[in-house]
C-alpha positions as a printed NumPy array, in Angstrom:
array([[ 18.241,  -7.558,  24.327],
       [ 18.35 , -10.27 ,  21.636],
       [ 15.223,  -8.871,  19.992],
       [ 16.764,  -5.391,  19.852],
       [ 19.913,  -6.769,  18.216],
       [ 17.802,  -8.69 ,  15.685],
       [ 15.787,  -5.562,  14.884],
       [ 18.989,  -3.567,  14.342],
       [ 20.23 ,  -6.279,  11.945],
       [ 16.947,  -6.161,  10.   ],
       [ 17.168,  -2.368,   9.674],
       [ 20.815,  -2.542,   8.577],
       [ 19.897,  -5.125,   5.919],
       [ 17.017,  -2.918,   4.773],
       [ 19.325,   0.1  ,   4.565],
       [ 21.981,  -1.825,   2.638],
       [ 19.484,  -3.136,   0.081],
       [ 18.131,   0.369,  -0.465],
       [ 21.351,   2.41 ,  -0.477],
       [ 23.808,   0.008,  -2.167],
       [ 24.593,   1.292,  -5.71 ],
       [ 21.813,   3.86 ,  -5.269],
       [ 23.42 ,   6.34 ,  -7.658],
       [ 23.923,   3.797, -10.439],
       [ 21.044,   1.336, -10.084],
       [ 18.494,   2.168, -11.418],
       [ 20.923,   3.108, -14.188],
       [ 19.566,   6.58 , -14.904],
       [ 17.053,   9.12 , -13.671],
       [ 13.512,   9.356, -14.995],
       [ 12.258,  12.823, -15.899],
       [ 10.179,  12.923, -12.708],
       [ 13.275,  12.176, -10.615],
       [ 15.204,  14.907, -12.413],
       [ 12.313,  17.319, -11.827],
       [ 12.365,  16.571,  -8.084],
       [ 16.102,  17.142,  -7.967],
       [ 16.151,  20.377,  -9.924],
       [ 13.191,  21.825,  -8.04 ],
       [ 14.945,  20.97 ,  -4.76 ],
       [ 18.089,  22.651,  -6.127],
       [ 16.069,  25.723,  -7.101],
       [ 14.206,  25.884,  -3.776],
       [ 17.512,  25.601,  -1.946],
       [ 18.898,  28.641,  -3.806],
       [ 16.11 ,  31.225,  -3.576],
       [ 13.068,  29.449,  -2.171],
       [ 11.386,  29.325,  -5.597],
       [ 10.534,  26.353,  -7.808],
       [ 11.816,  26.049, -11.373],
       [  9.119,  28.417, -12.701],
       [  9.481,  30.985,  -9.925],
       [  6.698,  30.204,  -7.425],
       [  7.906,  31.114,  -3.935],
       [  7.741,  28.261,  -1.399],
       [  4.956,  26.42 ,  -3.248],
       [  2.795,  24.51 ,  -0.794],
       [ -0.144,  23.316,  -2.88 ],
       [  1.68 ,  22.005,  -5.963],
       [  4.735,  21.985,  -8.199],
       [  3.705,  22.76 , -11.77 ],
       [  6.577,  20.731, -13.238],
       [  5.532,  19.385, -16.664],
       [  1.915,  20.236, -16.03 ],
       [  1.172,  17.276, -13.766],
       [  0.961,  19.537, -10.683],
       [  2.733,  17.317,  -8.178],
       [  2.237,  17.502,  -4.399],
       [  5.479,  19.263,  -3.414],
       [  6.765,  17.587,  -0.236],
       [  9.314,  15.299,  -1.943],
       [ 11.092,  18.344,  -3.388],
       [ 11.393,  19.903,   0.074],
       [ 12.72 ,  16.651,   1.511],
       [ 15.395,  16.644,  -1.222],
       [ 16.756,  20.119,  -0.487],
       [ 19.225,  19.052,   2.214],
       [ 20.472,  15.914,   0.391],
       [ 21.06 ,  18.018,  -2.751],
       [ 22.862,  20.649,  -0.675],
       [ 24.988,  18.018,   1.061],
       [ 25.679,  15.477,  -1.728],
       [ 25.323,  17.783,  -4.74 ],
       [ 22.801,  17.695,  -7.574],
       [ 23.172,  14.041,  -8.556],
       [ 21.382,  10.701,  -8.67 ],
       [ 22.231,   9.666,  -5.114],
       [ 20.965,  12.915,  -3.595],
       [ 17.667,  12.817,  -5.497],
       [ 16.969,   9.227,  -4.422],
       [ 18.202,   9.66 ,  -0.857],
       [ 14.799,  10.635,   0.675],
       [ 13.073,   7.621,  -0.872],
       [ 15.768,   5.211,   0.314],
       [ 15.841,   6.763,   3.775],
       [ 12.079,   6.762,   4.303],
       [ 11.87 ,   3.285,   2.787],
       [ 14.321,   2.056,   5.427],
       [ 12.407,   3.846,   8.183],
       [  9.168,   2.245,   6.972],
       [ 10.695,  -1.144,   7.793],
       [ 11.338,   0.045,  11.345],
       [  7.823,   1.465,  11.691],
       [  6.349,  -1.796,  10.401],
       [  7.807,  -3.522,  13.444],
       [  6.214,  -1.059,  15.869],
       [  2.944,  -0.924,  13.942],
       [  2.557,  -4.714,  13.884],
       [  3.27 ,  -4.957,  17.608],
       [  0.747,  -2.266,  18.359],
       [ -1.976,  -3.85 ,  16.211],
       [ -1.677,  -7.327,  17.717],
       [ -0.503,  -6.776,  21.289],
       [ -2.991,  -7.995,  23.883],
       [ -4.864,  -5.194,  25.592],
       [ -4.531,  -7.053,  28.905],
       [ -0.751,  -6.68 ,  28.711],
       [ -1.007,  -2.986,  27.952],
       [ -3.358,  -2.312,  30.845],
       [ -1.253,  -3.996,  33.531],
       [  0.771,  -1.894,  35.91 ],
       [  4.081,  -2.933,  37.358],
       [  7.017,  -4.702,  35.792],
       [  6.405,  -7.945,  37.683],
       [  2.947,  -8.462,  36.215],
       [  4.27 ,  -7.602,  32.755],
       [  7.04 , -10.148,  32.941],
       [  4.683, -12.878,  34.175],
       [  2.571, -12.536,  31.073],
       [  5.371, -11.89 ,  28.622],
       [  6.24 , -15.538,  28.136],
       [  2.893, -16.806,  26.897],
       [  1.301, -13.746,  25.344],
       [  3.846, -11.178,  24.314],
       [  6.428, -13.388,  22.582],
       [  4.306, -14.455,  19.569],
       [  3.544, -10.826,  18.732],
       [  7.19 ,  -9.859,  19.103],
       [  8.04 , -12.593,  16.586],
       [  5.188, -11.486,  14.341],
       [  6.38 ,  -7.868,  14.321],
       [  9.979,  -8.928,  13.688],
       [  8.939, -11.223,  10.818],
       [  6.803,  -8.531,   9.181],
       [  9.68 ,  -6.039,   9.328],
       [ 12.115,  -8.616,   7.909],
       [  9.767,  -9.439,   5.021],
       [  9.418,  -5.763,   4.124],
       [ 13.198,  -5.32 ,   4.382],
       [ 13.78 ,  -7.909,   1.625],
       [ 10.566,  -7.227,  -0.34 ],
       [ 11.26 ,  -6.835,  -4.095],
       [  8.27 ,  -4.512,  -4.282],
       [  9.46 ,  -2.183,  -1.547],
       [ 13.158,  -2.359,  -2.493],
       [ 12.528,  -1.233,  -6.073],
       [ 10.239,   1.624,  -5.068],
       [ 12.687,   2.732,  -2.36 ],
       [ 15.585,   2.967,  -4.801],
       [ 14.151,   5.66 ,  -7.064],
       [ 12.694,   9.067,  -6.276],
       [  9.127,   7.8  ,  -6.089],
       [  7.094,  10.121,  -3.898],
       [  4.607,   7.268,  -3.385],
       [  7.248,   5.49 ,  -1.333],
       [  7.634,   8.454,   1.028],
       [  3.842,   8.781,   1.264],
       [  3.698,   5.141,   2.373],
       [  6.031,   5.953,   5.254],
       [  3.763,   8.779,   6.401],
       [  0.647,   6.584,   6.151],
       [  2.305,   3.87 ,   8.245],
       [  3.458,   6.504,  10.73 ],
       [ -0.023,   8.015,  10.827],
       [ -1.754,   4.712,  11.634],
       [  0.861,   3.674,  14.203],
       [  0.787,   7.053,  15.971],
       [ -3.025,   6.993,  16.014],
       [ -2.985,   3.619,  17.78 ],
       [ -0.309,   4.894,  20.16 ],
       [ -2.584,   7.805,  20.992],
       [ -5.494,   5.452,  21.675],
       [ -3.548,   2.969,  23.818],
       [ -0.672,   4.928,  25.299],
       [ -0.498,   8.724,  25.119],
       [ -3.25 ,  10.939,  23.696],
       [ -0.794,  13.558,  22.435],
       [  0.482,  11.162,  19.788],
       [ -2.753,  12.049,  17.997],
       [ -1.31 ,  15.418,  16.963],
       [  1.699,  13.691,  15.397],
       [ -0.626,  11.195,  13.72 ],
       [ -2.579,  13.992,  12.043],
       [  0.648,  15.675,  10.947],
       [  1.76 ,  12.373,   9.376],
       [ -1.517,  11.96 ,   7.489],
       [ -1.254,  15.549,   6.245],
       [  2.341,  14.898,   5.127],
       [  1.12 ,  11.884,   3.111],
       [ -1.608,  14.13 ,   1.66 ],
       [  1.083,  16.556,   0.457],
       [  3.344,  13.852,  -0.966],
       [  1.366,  11.696,  -3.421],
       [ -2.01 ,  12.071,  -5.111],
       [ -3.458,   8.663,  -4.217],
       [ -2.692,   9.353,  -0.55 ],
       [ -5.189,  12.2  ,  -0.764],
       [ -7.865,   9.52 ,  -1.017],
       [ -6.375,   6.652,   0.997],
       [ -5.21 ,   8.724,   3.978],
       [ -8.599,  10.315,   4.792],
       [-10.402,   6.963,   4.414],
       [ -7.931,   5.24 ,   6.764],
       [ -8.213,   8.063,   9.27 ],
       [-12.013,   8.055,   9.06 ],
       [-12.109,   4.282,   9.609],
       [ -9.887,   4.543,  12.678],
       [-11.916,   7.452,  14.036],
       [-15.232,   5.599,  13.639],
       [-13.954,   2.513,  15.464],
       [-12.299,   4.44 ,  18.294],
       [-14.741,   7.346,  18.512],
       [-15.476,   6.795,  22.22 ],
       [-11.798,   6.935,  23.098],
       [-11.288,   9.996,  20.892],
       [-14.068,  11.919,  22.617],
       [-12.581,  11.042,  25.993],
       [ -9.421,  12.98 ,  25.09 ],
       [-11.095,  16.168,  23.907],
       [ -8.123,  18.501,  24.348],
       [ -5.774,  16.434,  22.172],
       [ -8.578,  15.872,  19.652],
       [ -9.375,  19.574,  19.268],
       [ -5.71 ,  20.543,  18.926],
       [ -5.189,  17.758,  16.356],
       [ -8.146,  18.957,  14.285],
       [ -6.906,  22.559,  14.389],
       [ -3.378,  21.514,  13.391],
       [ -4.738,  19.339,  10.574],
       [ -6.912,  22.145,   9.217],
       [ -4.031,  24.632,   9.339],
       [ -1.941,  22.336,   7.138],
       [ -4.752,  21.2  ,   4.824],
       [ -6.704,  24.416,   4.168],
       [ -4.016,  26.083,   1.972],
       [ -4.252,  23.118,  -0.422],
       [ -8.062,  22.922,  -0.613],
       [ -8.616,  25.755,  -3.172],
       [ -6.185,  24.094,  -5.582],
       [ -8.007,  20.746,  -5.351],
       [-11.058,  22.356,  -6.985],
       [ -9.152,  23.681,  -9.984],
       [ -9.004,  21.977, -13.415],
       [ -5.246,  21.527, -12.956],
       [ -5.753,  19.342,  -9.883],
       [ -7.807,  16.821, -11.845],
       [ -5.7  ,  17.017, -14.991],
       [ -3.692,  13.859, -14.355],
       [ -6.774,  11.931, -13.25 ],
       [ -8.677,  12.894, -16.417],
       [ -5.731,  11.74 , -18.497],
       [ -5.46 ,   8.211, -17.058],
       [ -8.847,   7.256, -15.568],
       [-11.138,   4.578, -17.015],
       [-14.214,   6.83 , -16.841],
       [-12.897,   8.977, -19.684],
       [-12.572,   5.916, -21.913],
       [-15.316,   6.351, -24.524],
       [-14.809,   2.789, -25.795],
       [-16.934,   1.609, -22.859],
       [-19.793,   3.86 , -24.017],
       [-19.371,   2.761, -27.625],
       [-19.575,  -0.869, -26.557],
       [-22.755,  -0.39 , -24.475],
       [-24.395,   1.611, -27.272],
       [-23.544,  -1.136, -29.758],
       [-25.012,  -3.81 , -27.469],
       [-28.235,  -1.815, -27.122],
       [-28.389,  -1.33 , -30.889],
       [-27.874,  -5.079, -31.393],
       [-30.896,  -5.667, -29.159],
       [-32.916,  -3.187, -31.241],
       [-33.099,  -0.61 , -28.428],
       [-35.123,  -2.906, -26.172],
       [-35.9  ,  -1.449, -22.725],
       [-34.34 ,  -4.402, -20.937],
       [-31.134,  -3.988, -22.977],
       [-30.855,  -0.363, -21.856],
       [-30.918,  -1.606, -18.258],
       [-28.441,  -4.458, -18.743],
       [-26.057,  -2.412, -20.876],
       [-26.327,   0.796, -18.886],
       [-23.059,   2.699, -19.14 ],
       [-22.908,   3.244, -15.375],
       [-23.132,  -0.486, -14.811],
       [-20.493,  -1.045, -17.505],
       [-18.12 ,   1.405, -15.843],
       [-18.728,  -0.29 , -12.472],
       [-17.807,  -3.663, -13.971],
       [-14.725,  -2.081, -15.529],
       [-13.747,  -0.571, -12.177],
       [-13.979,  -3.905, -10.319],
       [-12.048,  -5.638, -13.093],
       [ -9.24 ,  -3.114, -12.708],
       [ -9.468,  -3.377,  -8.919],
       [ -8.916,  -7.129,  -8.888],
       [ -6.14 ,  -6.867, -11.504],
       [ -4.05 ,  -5.559,  -8.608],
       [ -4.6  ,  -8.815,  -6.716],
       [ -3.856, -11.193,  -9.578],
       [ -1.415, -14.044,  -8.76 ],
       [  0.675, -13.299, -11.851],
       [  1.184,  -9.711, -10.712],
       [  1.841, -10.574,  -7.081],
       [  3.96 , -13.743,  -7.431],
       [  5.148, -14.366, -10.988],
       [  6.078, -11.363, -13.171],
       [  5.137,  -8.322, -11.158],
       [  4.234,  -5.008, -12.74 ],
       [  4.586,  -4.85 , -16.519],
       [  6.544,  -1.619, -16.161],
       [ 10.243,  -2.474, -15.603],
       [ 10.588,   0.564, -13.329],
       [  8.528,  -1.287, -10.726],
       [  9.55 ,  -4.903, -11.324],
       [ 12.45 ,  -6.926, -12.694],
       [  9.873,  -8.811, -14.826],
       [ 11.177, -12.157, -13.541],
       [  9.969, -11.87 ,  -9.937],
       [  6.549, -10.931,  -8.643],
       [  5.855,  -8.034,  -6.328],
       [  5.981, -10.67 ,  -3.593],
       [  8.128, -13.805,  -3.428],
       [  6.626, -17.143,  -4.454],
       [  7.54 , -18.637,  -1.069],
       [  5.189, -16.103,   0.545],
       [  2.093, -17.378,  -1.302],
       [  1.13 , -20.255,   1.064],
       [  1.694, -18.068,   4.104],
       [ -0.406, -15.274,   2.607],
       [ -3.337, -17.686,   2.315],
       [ -2.716, -19.139,   5.795],
       [ -2.349, -15.632,   7.203],
       [ -5.701, -14.526,   5.757],
       [ -7.46 , -17.594,   7.153],
       [ -5.973, -17.209,  10.633],
       [ -6.516, -13.459,  10.649],
       [-10.246, -13.904,   9.992],
       [-10.558, -16.856,  12.348],
       [ -8.69 , -15.442,  15.36 ],
       [ -9.656, -11.751,  14.971],
       [ -7.027, -10.629,  17.468],
       [ -6.976,  -7.121,  18.921],
       [ -7.092,  -4.595,  16.023],
       [ -6.795,  -7.231,  13.276],
       [ -9.442,  -5.502,  11.12 ],
       [ -7.004,  -2.685,  10.303],
       [ -4.972,  -4.975,   8.02 ],
       [ -7.702,  -6.112,   5.562],
       [ -9.348,  -2.68 ,   5.72 ],
       [ -6.058,  -0.975,   4.86 ],
       [ -5.256,  -3.417,   2.064],
       [ -8.661,  -3.033,   0.407],
       [ -8.657,   0.758,   0.751],
       [ -5.108,   0.968,  -0.633],
       [ -6.267,  -0.304,  -4.021],
       [ -9.326,   1.964,  -4.411],
       [ -7.662,   4.912,  -6.25 ],
       [ -5.483,   2.715,  -8.475],
       [ -8.529,   0.821,  -9.794],
       [ -9.742,   3.975, -11.555],
       [ -6.634,   3.99 , -13.787],
       [ -6.501,   2.432, -17.24 ],
       [ -3.149,   0.791, -16.515],
       [ -3.619,  -2.051, -14.057],
       [ -2.104,  -3.678, -12.142],
       [  0.134,  -0.833, -10.996],
       [  2.672,  -1.42 ,  -8.238],
       [  3.365,   2.267,  -7.616],
       [ -0.249,   3.389,  -7.287],
       [ -1.072,   0.653,  -4.781],
       [  2.142,   0.911,  -2.764],
       [  0.037,   2.494,  -0.018],
       [ -1.277,  -1.042,   0.64 ],
       [  2.154,  -1.942,   2.009],
       [  3.056,  -3.286,   4.525],
       [ -0.281,  -5.107,   4.875],
       [  0.83 ,  -7.925,   2.56 ],
       [  3.966,  -8.501,   4.617],
       [  2.042,  -8.421,   7.903],
       [ -0.437, -11.038,   6.626],
       [  2.401, -13.264,   5.393],
       [  4.184, -12.861,   8.735],
       [  0.952, -13.778,  10.521],
       [  0.773, -16.94 ,   8.411],
       [  4.413, -17.847,   9.116],
       [  4.165, -17.347,  12.879],
       [  0.931, -19.3  ,  13.232],
       [  2.254, -22.095,  11.031],
       [  5.187, -22.56 ,  13.424],
       [  2.86 , -22.343,  16.403],
       [  0.789, -25.144,  14.854],
       [  3.903, -27.273,  14.332],
       [  4.827, -26.771,  17.993],
       [  1.285, -27.565,  19.098],
       [  1.115, -30.924,  17.331],
       [  4.085, -32.579,  18.989],
       [  2.986, -36.001,  17.774],
       [  4.064, -35.115,  14.252],
       [  7.049, -37.125,  13.098],
       [  9.996, -34.79 ,  13.84 ],
       [ 12.336, -35.88 ,  11.036],
       [  9.917, -35.398,   8.074],
       [  8.688, -32.147,   9.614],
       [ 12.227, -30.843,  10.095],
       [ 13.159, -31.955,   6.566],
       [ 10.151, -30.11 ,   5.125],
       [ 11.009, -26.951,   7.061],
       [ 14.638, -27.071,   5.897],
       [ 13.628, -27.631,   2.252],
       [ 11.139, -24.782,   2.364],
       [ 13.698, -22.496,   3.992],
       [ 16.212, -23.349,   1.254],
       [ 13.552, -22.6  ,  -1.373],
       [ 12.865, -19.222,   0.266],
       [ 16.588, -18.414,   0.372],
       [ 16.915, -19.326,  -3.312],
       [ 13.846, -17.208,  -4.122],
       [ 15.341, -14.15 ,  -2.412],
       [ 18.86 , -14.764,  -3.783],
       [ 17.499, -15.093,  -7.336],
       [ 15.832, -11.689,  -7.113],
       [ 18.844, -10.006,  -5.522],
       [ 21.278, -11.364,  -8.093],
       [ 18.937, -10.453, -10.938],
       [ 18.306,  -6.907,  -9.709],
       [ 21.806,  -5.914,  -8.64 ],
       [ 23.631,  -7.626, -11.521],
       [ 21.471,  -7.953, -14.643],
       [ 18.69 ,  -5.411, -14.242],
       [ 20.675,  -2.192, -15.   ],
       [ 21.937,  -3.556, -18.295],
       [ 18.642,  -5.11 , -19.368],
       [ 16.468,  -2.067, -18.673],
       [ 18.678,   1.019, -18.92 ],
       [ 16.593,   2.311, -21.849],
       [ 13.479,   2.252, -19.668],
       [ 15.173,   4.811, -17.409],
       [ 15.879,   7.395, -20.161],
       [ 19.517,   6.34 , -20.227],
       [ 21.681,   8.521, -22.472],
       [ 20.758,  12.074, -21.501],
       [ 23.583,  12.335, -18.972],
       [ 26.215,  11.269, -21.52 ],
       [ 24.718,  13.547, -24.16 ],
       [ 24.747,  16.617, -21.912],
       [ 28.289,  15.82 , -20.795],
       [ 29.286,  15.833, -24.48 ],
       [ 27.41 ,  19.108, -25.024],
       [ 29.447,  20.755, -22.267],
       [ 32.661,  19.708, -24.058],
       [ 31.756,  21.14 , -27.465],
       [ 29.024,  23.75 , -26.973],
       [ 31.31 ,  26.746, -27.522],
       [ 31.568,  25.735, -31.186],
       [ 27.846,  26.133, -31.825],
       [ 25.338,  28.975, -31.65 ],
       [ 22.407,  26.645, -31.031],
       [ 22.027,  23.127, -29.671],
       [ 19.053,  20.841, -30.206],
       [ 18.293,  17.939, -27.844],
       [ 15.621,  15.426, -28.797],
       [ 12.511,  14.938, -26.701],
       [ 12.049,  11.368, -27.942],
       [ 13.463,   9.978, -24.695],
       [ 11.467,  12.236, -22.405],
       [ 11.744,  15.835, -21.188],
       [ 15.135,  17.092, -22.395],
       [ 14.958,  20.587, -20.912],
       [ 14.867,  19.326, -17.311],
       [ 17.819,  16.981, -17.931],
       [ 19.777,  19.91 , -19.369],
       [ 19.009,  22.04 , -16.316],
       [ 19.835,  19.203, -13.936],
       [ 23.137,  17.964, -15.351],
       [ 24.422,  21.461, -16.14 ],
       [ 23.334,  22.632, -12.654],
       [ 21.889,  25.607, -14.489],
       [ 21.14 ,  28.747, -12.505],
       [ 17.348,  28.703, -11.853],
       [ 17.132,  32.492, -11.864],
       [ 18.767,  32.625, -15.272],
       [ 16.52 ,  29.869, -16.596],
       [ 13.363,  31.768, -15.581],
       [ 14.518,  34.801, -17.586],
       [ 15.533,  32.863, -20.685],
       [ 12.927,  30.106, -20.944],
       [ 10.441,  30.062, -23.796],
       [  7.501,  28.232, -22.273],
       [  4.304,  26.969, -23.873],
       [  1.267,  26.152, -21.735],
       [ -1.686,  24.597, -23.517],
       [ -5.362,  24.827, -22.58 ],
       [ -5.149,  21.489, -20.733],
       [ -2.445,  22.755, -18.399],
       [  0.51 ,  20.846, -19.863],
       [  3.812,  22.704, -19.86 ],
       [  6.439,  22.595, -22.611],
       [  9.78 ,  24.356, -22.43 ],
       [ 10.716,  25.053, -26.048],
       [ 14.111,  26.582, -25.361],
       [ 16.383,  28.524, -23.029],
       [ 19.748,  30.135, -23.731],
       [ 21.162,  28.294, -26.775],
       [ 19.382,  25.02 , -25.96 ],
       [ 16.382,  24.099, -28.103],
       [ 13.914,  21.247, -27.728],
       [ 11.63 ,  21.942, -30.71 ],
       [ 13.302,  21.034, -34.004],
       [ 10.777,  22.665, -36.335],
       [ 11.228,  26.161, -34.94 ],
       [ 14.99 ,  25.696, -34.827],
       [ 15.53 ,  24.627, -38.459],
       [ 13.492,  27.622, -39.691],
       [ 16.129,  29.999, -38.331],
       [ 18.522,  28.994, -41.113],
       [ 21.547,  28.763, -38.795],
       [ 24.269,  26.414, -39.973],
       [ 26.306,  26.006, -36.789],
       [ 23.721,  23.915, -34.969],
       [ 24.557,  20.813, -32.98 ],
       [ 21.803,  18.208, -33.149],
       [ 21.455,  15.387, -30.654],
       [ 18.64 ,  13.281, -31.971],
       [ 17.072,   9.851, -32.024],
       [ 18.901,   7.519, -34.464],
       [ 15.81 ,   7.117, -36.658],
       [ 15.508,  10.896, -37.09 ],
       [ 19.055,  11.563, -38.302],
       [ 19.072,  12.89 , -41.91 ],
       [ 21.004,  10.823, -44.445],
       [ 23.647,  13.414, -45.366],
       [ 24.456,  14.406, -41.781],
       [ 27.935,  14.535, -40.336],
       [ 27.921,  12.088, -37.424],
       [ 29.963,  13.353, -34.484],
       [ 29.173,  10.897, -31.699],
       [ 26.861,   8.008, -30.907],
       [ 25.363,   7.456, -27.472],
       [ 24.461,   3.959, -26.358],
       [ 22.54 ,   2.314, -23.558],
       [ 24.295,  -0.103, -21.206],
       [ 23.259,  -3.031, -23.405],
       [ 25.053,  -1.413, -26.364],
       [ 21.95 ,  -0.326, -28.276],
       [ 22.058,   3.129, -29.794],
       [ 19.84 ,   5.719, -28.094],
       [ 20.991,   9.084, -29.509],
       [ 23.292,  10.517, -32.152],
       [ 25.156,  13.838, -32.239],
       [ 25.457,  15.352, -35.709],
       [ 25.556,  18.531, -37.79 ],
       [ 23.917,  19.264, -41.154]])
């Protein structure tokens, strides 16, 4: 009973940290968040996305990044219920982030529970073993869930409409349900496959990580899988039914567009460097071997891979992008560092039950992100969660077990050390919380495209005075903000939009109705009654300034003017 109450408290804390001020912190919506919201709004009206595709299953075209569509579908009901606003758009991420904390508890228990306990029949025999075998794993599961509940990494990614965060939930659910199928009820396998497919349709990196995780589990438990043939066959059929409609799209140029844009293998500087090294060695045969471009790219890949495990990234500053880190706290807390090391050592030494899943999952979770030019990247490796928290929890639990084991240790110094370390951990957590919930919105509002909402609110007040309105694209994708904050009719937008699609697949909306997002084409019309909302540096000298829009820190982000 006590453990259930403690688990409820942990989940309530997790929910509070993810839902508190959700509509105002982060201080504004990114263009991807706005795209999720408006597409959900559009799908909820007539079942079509913003550009008119009916019930898209393989992708959302959006800005030309061809997103897996599940997050938009998950947002339909929140947008219907709460309205088209910041809270509704972020609701699925916060909800599934909270549920991931709960699943972490069950997953950790399932990974480390003793098979002898699971195989016993009868309550009496269970209770006899519970005292010496079950309790440590209950504590381990509870600790892992608590660490994820207060994790700066997971909190920040749960408080914005990051589809990666929802994909993480489905990966955790998929692994847990697979283990439940192996140890408890074979029909959980169907739900496991559905969860992996859901992750596949939520975030691009999950399309690599999910199949590798599933393949690893299948190879280890292949004997058990083949012993439950009926559930296995039905699971495969269900998986194929959900996956096959997406497969044709994965072989199109559009599917690889984003990867080609950001991956290290399209960086020609690597080739230039190897060619220069070979030239310096006067084209010697041995130089062509040493400075082979394939070898160079392999070195580059491993360098980017281990960037994601750097101490500075994990424990000091976190991701360099303020959307994923406060810049003053690592992705993990500093107090977790010793326990992470202890946890790794004990995990390898004890090798309990299905321990191998944790390091395997962690290492696999970084594979796709290492191909990107920008590393480390907290969002792209979020699929590695909650392995970090489980390892840290393993270190904490076994540290306390060691303290209990060595009773000859002087109790007062030991107790004093534990109290001091606990106070340090509390300070560590409190520092992050105070920084994020108090200072972060003001310090980084510009990083979240702050200003569009105020600008569009102003447009609605004065737009009747003007025949055309220009909104700058310097802050991001102005057309989608206009659609979102005006709650513009999607059917009307599809009729009015002037859309430009280039040969690479990128999509630009140049205008719709009286709203223009391309200044050059607008100024050529010769109209005088045009309202411009532009970046401060682009305002002509003789303009009539009507209004200035500022970020939370007071810095100017946009200016409304006429010529």
